[in-house]
Structures are given as C-alpha cells and as structure tokens.
N, C-alpha and C positions, 0 to 999 in steps of 0.2 A: 639659048641654053634652057630657059624656063619652059619653052614649048616642049623640048625633049623630056624634061622632068615631068611635065603634065602627062605626056604620053606614057611614060614609065609608071606613073601613079595609076593611070587608067588601066594599063595592062595588069598591074598588080591586083587591082580590084577585080578585074575579069578572072584572074587566076583563082582568087579566093572563091568566087562564085562557081567556077568550074570544079574546083576541088570538093565542093559541097554536093555536087550532083551524084546520084546513085550510079549512073553508068560509068562515071570516072572512077569512083571508089572501087567498083568491082573489076575494073580493068587495070591490073597491076602495072603493066608497062606504061600506060597513059598516066596513071597516078604518079608514078616515079618521075616521068618526064616533066609533068606540070609542077610537081613539088620541087624539083631541081631548079626549074626556071624561076619559081617564086623565091626560093632561097637566094638565088643570085641577085634578085632585085631588092631584097629586104633592107639591106644597109642603106642603099640609095634612097628608098622610100622613107625610111626612118629619119634620115638626115633632112630630106626635103620637108617632111611634116614638121620637124623641129624648126627648120628655117622659117616656114610659114607662120608657126605659132609665135616665134620671136618677132617676126615682122609685125604681126597684129599687136603684140604687147608693146612694141616700140611705137607704133602709131598712137596707141592709147596714152602712153606716157608723154609723147610730144604734144598731144592735144591737152593733156592735163597741165603740162609745163606752160603752154601758151595762155592758159586761163589763170595761172597762179600768180598771185601778187606778193605773197609772203616770201621774204628773202631767204630764210633758212630752208623752207620747203623747196624753193626754186633751185637752190644749190644741191640738195639731195636728189631732186629729179634729174638735174643735169648730169650728176655723177652716175645715176642709174642708166640714163640714156647712153652715156659714153660706154659703159660696160656692155650694154646690149648691142651697140654698134660693133664693138670689138668681137663679140660672140658671133654676130652676123657675118662679119668678114671671115672669121675662122671657118664657119660652116660653109660659106660660099667657096672658099679655097678647097675644102674637103669634097664638096659636091663636084667641083670641076675635075679634081683628080679621079673621083669615082666614075666619071663619065668617059675617061680615057680608055682605049681598048685594053683588055686584060690579056695577060700571058696565060694560055690554057693550062700551063703547069703550076700556076700560082697556088692552087688549092691542094696540091699534092704534098706528101711527106718528103723528107730530105735525108740523105746520108752524108755525113760530114767526116772527112778524113784529115787528121792532123798528124804531121810527121816532124820530128825534131831534126833539123838540118845541122849544118856546121855550128859548133858552139858547145858541144859536149853536154855536160850536166845542166848548164844554164839553159840550153835550148830545150832540154827535156822538161825542166821546171816551167819554162814558158809555155810549152805545149800543155802541161797540166793546168796552168792558169787559164789558158784559152778554153780548155774543156770546161772548167768550172764556170767561166763567164758565160759561155754558150748554154750550158745546162741550166744555170739560174735564170737566164733570159727566157729560155723555153718553158721552164716551170712557171715563171711569172705569167706567161701567156696561156698556161693551162695545157701545155703539150706534154707528151710522154717522151722521155729520153731513155734509150737503151743502148748499152755498149755491145757492139758486134764483135770486135776484136781489139786487143790491146797488148802492148809490149812495154811493161814498166821498167824504169831504170832503178838503180840501187838507192837513189836519194829521194824517191817519191815522184819523180817526173815520168814522162812517157817518151819512149823512142818512137812509138807509133800508136795511134788510137783511131779506131773507126767506130762511129756511133750513129744511131738513127734517131731522128726527131719526128714523132708522129703527131699530127694535129692539123686542123684546117688552116691553110695559109702558111704553113711552115716553110715551104719552098720559096714563097714570095719574100719572106724575111731573110732568108739565108742565101739566096741565089747570087748576091753580089759579094759574099764573103769568100773570096778566093784570092789566091796569090801568095806572096811570100811576106811573112812578118819576121823582122830581124831582132836579135838581141845584141846590144852593144855592151861590151865588157869594159869596166874600169878596173884598175888593179885592186885586188882585194877579194875577188871571187864573186860567187853568186849573191852574197849579201849586198854587194854594192853594184850589181848589174843594173843597167838601164834598158828598158824595153821600148821598142817603137814599132 
C-alpha cells in the first residue's frame, strides 16, 4: 500500500511541475486534463503527508519517552503517544478507503425524489422531515439545494417532492439513500406517530 502511495505522491509532484510549464498553460485542453488528474489525487496526497508527519512526530515522542525518567512526564508522553497512534490508525483506514476504485458518478450532482406513500398526512409530514434532514446535511457539506417540483399537503407535509443537490461528491453521499421508509402510527394521530 505504501509503495502505491509513494507513486501517487510522485505523480502529484510531476503534475505540479507540468502545470507550471508554459506549453501546458497555453494548451487549454491539456491544462484541464492535468488539473482534473491533480484534483483527483489531492485528498489522498494530503492524507498521506499527514500520515507521514504524524509518523515522524510519533517516532520523536517515543524516543523522548524512552529517555524520560520523570514519572509525570512519562505519563503525559504515554498519553500523547496513545492519541497519536489512534490518529495514525484512523488515517490509515481513510487511506485504504481512498485507494479503492471510485464510482465514476461519485463526483456528480444528484436529484432526489420523495413521495409520501400510504399513511395519509403522517406520510406527508414524514416526507417533509426527510427533505429537511437531507437539505440540512447538504448545506452542512456546502452543497446547494434546489426544489425542482413539489406538491404540498394541507398540513405542511409533501405528497411529492423532487429536489436537486449540487456539489462535488453529492452523488457519492446520496446514492445509497433509496428504498421505502415507513411511518408506524399509534392511536392519537400524527403527534404520536413513530417513524422508522
């Protein structure tokens, strides 16, 4: 895995050099092609550089820990080493995931359609809740949300709602959000409904 990461780092550096050359800057198509390739590698390279920096920091702390005789300082260093090792494990997990083959559609925008099924007004209210949840998630990611079409119910829910989420990676986050979500009703109406 680390050999592959080194090759990615090397290619990223090559791309930076190529993008600085005058013949590439004047060739719009080549510039766009190389810029796109560089952008695809940026996250992996950033994580790998962070991993290497933490690795160096960890080695320095362990050397300091081995030479330390003071009890309080040893306890603090051990705690710091433990935190760094956990961060290293997290980064390693992210790096492994980033090296997996990507879905070519992952960087695209997405259109989401929500329809209230059986369940009357409760289903419509649940559809509105889903829309709010998805909208807030998208906005937290910095994506734009735009309603394409909607059919509101009398109590503030939706019978049908179609909206678009625009932003890099939107499709990758929403591609598994499909299927049927149900509302279970207890006696007492919408105020006591339970959603699943």
